[in-house]
C-alpha positions, 0 to 999 in steps of 0.5 A: 784531298789533295792530288798529293795526298791522294797518290800517298794513299792509293801508292800504300794502298797499292803496297799492301794490298794482294794483287795476286789475283791481277791478269797480267799479260804473257809475253809469249804464247798467247796473242796480244788480246789474250789473257791469264790470271796467275796464281803467283806474280811473275818472280823478280830475277836475282842479282846482286845489291850494291852492297854485294849482300845477296838480295832480290831485286826487280828490275824494270822492263820497257817493252813489259812496261808498255804492256801493263801500261796498255792493260791498265788503260783498258781497265782504268786500274793502275794498281799493279803499275802503282806496285810496280813504280814503288817497287823499283824507282824507291829502290837504289838497287833496282834502278842501278841494275835496269839502267846502269850497265858497264862500259869500257871506261867505267859505268854507263847509264843508258839514258835513252831507256831510262828517259823512255821510262820516265816520259811513259810513266809520268806522261799517265796522269794516273801515275805521275804522283805516284813516280813523285812519291817513289823518287821523294823515297829514293833521294831521301834514301839517298841522302841517309847513305851519301857519306857511307858510299864512296863507290862510284855506283853510287854516284850513278844514281845520283845521276839518274835522278838529275834525268828525271824530267820531273825536276823541269816540270815548272808547273809543280817545281814548288812542291818538287823544290821541297821533297826532291830537289833540295834532298837532291842538292844535299845529296850531292854535297854530302858525297866523299870527295871521290865521289864528287871528283867523279861527278865532275869527271863525268859532266866534263865528257857529258855532251853540251846539251846534256851538261846544259840540261844539269845545268837548267835543273840546278838553276831552276831549283836555285832561282825557285828556293831564292823566291821562297826564302824571305831572309838571308840566303847565307843562312838557307841549306838547300841554297848552300847544297845547290850553290855547291853543286853548281860548283862542281858542275863548274868547275867541270865545265872547265875540264871540257875539251874543245870537242864538248865546247865549254859552256859561257860562264854566263850561263852559271850566272844566277839574277836572283841570287844576285838581286837577293843577297846582302852583299855587304853582309856576305862580304863580311863573311867572306873576309872575316871566314865566318859562315857561308860566303858567295863570295867563294862561288864568283861563277853567280854573280854579274858584273856589277855585284863584282864591282859592288862586292868589290866597294864593299871589301875597300870600306870594309879595309878602311873600317878596319884600317881605322879601328888598328890605329884609331885615326879617322881620316877625310873619306874621299880623295881631292884634287885640285888641277889646272885644265891646262896642266891637267896630267902634270898636276895628276901626277903630281898631287897623286903621289901624296896619297897612299894607296888606300886613299885611291879606292876613295871617292874622288872629288875634283876642283878645277883651279879658277872654277866655282864648281863644286863637285856634286858627281859632274865635275869627278865625271869631267875630270876622268873624261879629260884625262882620257882624251889627252892621254889617248891623244896622238900629241901624247903618242903613248897609245897607236889608234887602228883605223881598221878597228877603231881601237887603241894599243900600246906604242912600244916605242913611248918612254913615258912609263908615269904617264902609263902607270896613271892611265892605269890608275885612273882606270882603278880609280874610275870603277871604284868611282862608278865611272864609264870610261871611254877608253877602246882597248882590245879585250886582250888587255883586260885578259892580261890585266888578270893574268891570263895569256894571250892567245891568237884569237886575240891577236884576230882583234887586235892585229885583224889583217896580221891574223888573217895573213897567218890564219892562212898560213895554218890553213896551207896544207901543199907542201910547197909552203915555204916556196908560197910564203916565203916566210922565216922565223925572222919577223919584221916590226915598225920601231919609230917609222923604220922597220925593224928586225927581230929573230923569233928563234936564234938565227931565225932568217935561216929557219924557214916556215913549214908544215911542221914548225908553222904552229910554233911560228905562229904562236911565237909571233903572237907571244910577241906582237901581245907581250913582249914587244910591249912589255915595258909600257904594259906592265908600267901600265898595270903596275898602276892598276894594280896598286888600285885594285890589287885585292882578294875581290879583283881575283873574282873578276873575268876578262869580260867582267873588268871590260865591263865595269870601265867601259861599260855594256855595248847591249843598248835598250833605248827602251829601258833609257825612254822609261827611266830618263827625267824631264826638266823646264817644262818637259814631260813623258807626255810633251809632243815634243818629248814623243817626236824625240823618242820615236826618231831615237828608236827609228835611228840606226844603231850606229846613230843611237850610239852616237847620239848615246856618246854625245849626251854622256861622253860614252857610247856604251851602257853603265853596268845593268844597262841603259835604265840604271843610266841617270839621264836628264832631258831638259827643254832648252829654249823655244823652237829656234834653228839651234843644236841640241847641246849636252852636259855629258858629265851629267848625262844631260841633254838640252833639246829646244822645243822644235816645232815638228819631228822632221826639224828635231831629227834635222837638229839632233842628226847634225848635232850627234854627227859633228861633235866629238862627244864634249858638248858641255857648257 
């Protein structure tokens, strides 16, 4: 007989046995060592039940519970406590009346007392399983009543359940998942809409640590359940219920006030779910509106999953179009361009294709060259396009030496080229190519329709933002004399200073304590939106020409930046594990051992330079460096030659240097004196 079966038997025995002769300690009139035998158990307090009908409900008194625990530990007789557990923890009225009180804004859970009660019981080994059994009975009753009760009082019982520490007991989680967490998530799913809104409002007001505890419970359940399910997750009711419960919590997170701090959205992502979802099938369910689809809950996905969804959506669209027209086109976009006329050739040829082709795999042929595009030529094409368009000669973008980022040149009139770079970003997503573009994150926010804020200005224009922050922080009434600012600002236009009034007659409106916040907001909007409106809109139209879709709506600004530019998190241990070797090299070759010892001793900046030298980007692909197809080839015997790289193939050519010191010297010289385009 296992521990759970024993707990059930003892629970049933205690509930059906005559316990009238059990000695109970009196709380008054006797010393701690005195006990009296009572022929009748204490009479519970009579209260009104939740359905307003008259009933007898036994409440939980913490001090009395402690006394019972002390006595039971002395006598080793826990039957009375087990009966008490059954009468209270499985009874919704008893729990509510014991641990919920009326506050100014409605019912309030007595959290500290509730947690004290739970911890007192489950810390006693003899009582752990009876608590589980009583909790199982309670959640089963709650699920049956969920649809019938829209009273917020019923929701309090769900919240009480979520505070039960046994839900976080990973040692026993497999049994708890089946008996408690699964029906609890089902209960939340079945609640009427007003009750769900109450849950959202309640969670939105929780302190951050308490909010995170609920998130951990639901995520832990979703993870363990996903391990147990062998087939499609989309058809598993407990997983569906858990996802819908997480959706309520996610909506509550969006409503949280700044004082409570919004929990980072990445905490809602579940990596195991990402690994187990059949995305091809899920996208089909989503687009056809058939059955349950995880695509309706994008907070679960990592950036890699969202990129995959975008590709499957494109495949689905092309398949549907072929079925409608009966026309089977070439399944890729083909460009023939001259290196010497790259931008013009690309613009001219892209205009010949309908928008549907932009989502297809790109194949490139450089006129006059024999190379067959097996992926490397395509990557080189993207690298060259980016390098040309961001070159200062074109004047489309301005490089900030302080931030090492690029910003739109408001003076540029090259609207076709701005649209082209937008298309290139979109095409790179569908082709899985990481681009070496360095925009501030506000650009990606604007691409998905989010409004820029002053926080964005701190990244894109840090020196200016620093001055504006000082203005905001200044509390003196002499602010006009100290700063001398007005609602007329100056900006550079073709090398000359130009004035602009943020408000009519702005030169005559001084910035003071009353209007300084408005001044900063208007200044921010002017720089990040109004001044570059034409250039950015052309860029955005080009991007949306390729990427506008339901899948794009799943992306956050961080997701979009990650799929376009890659991740700044570099784990060279993962890169080493997945690197392939050629022409005589192997993981055990002395030169390769020296190489990795040198690389791991590099600073982060040196590692980024090596990555840029070898691949054309100093960022990792989605999923990390472990997903990078990196190859090291033996490039001749020992010599003074520098290492070389085929960046379009992520291919490092490394001579067989005789010593580690020489390898370090030659490698550092290569990465410090190369732009990263060491293509042969």
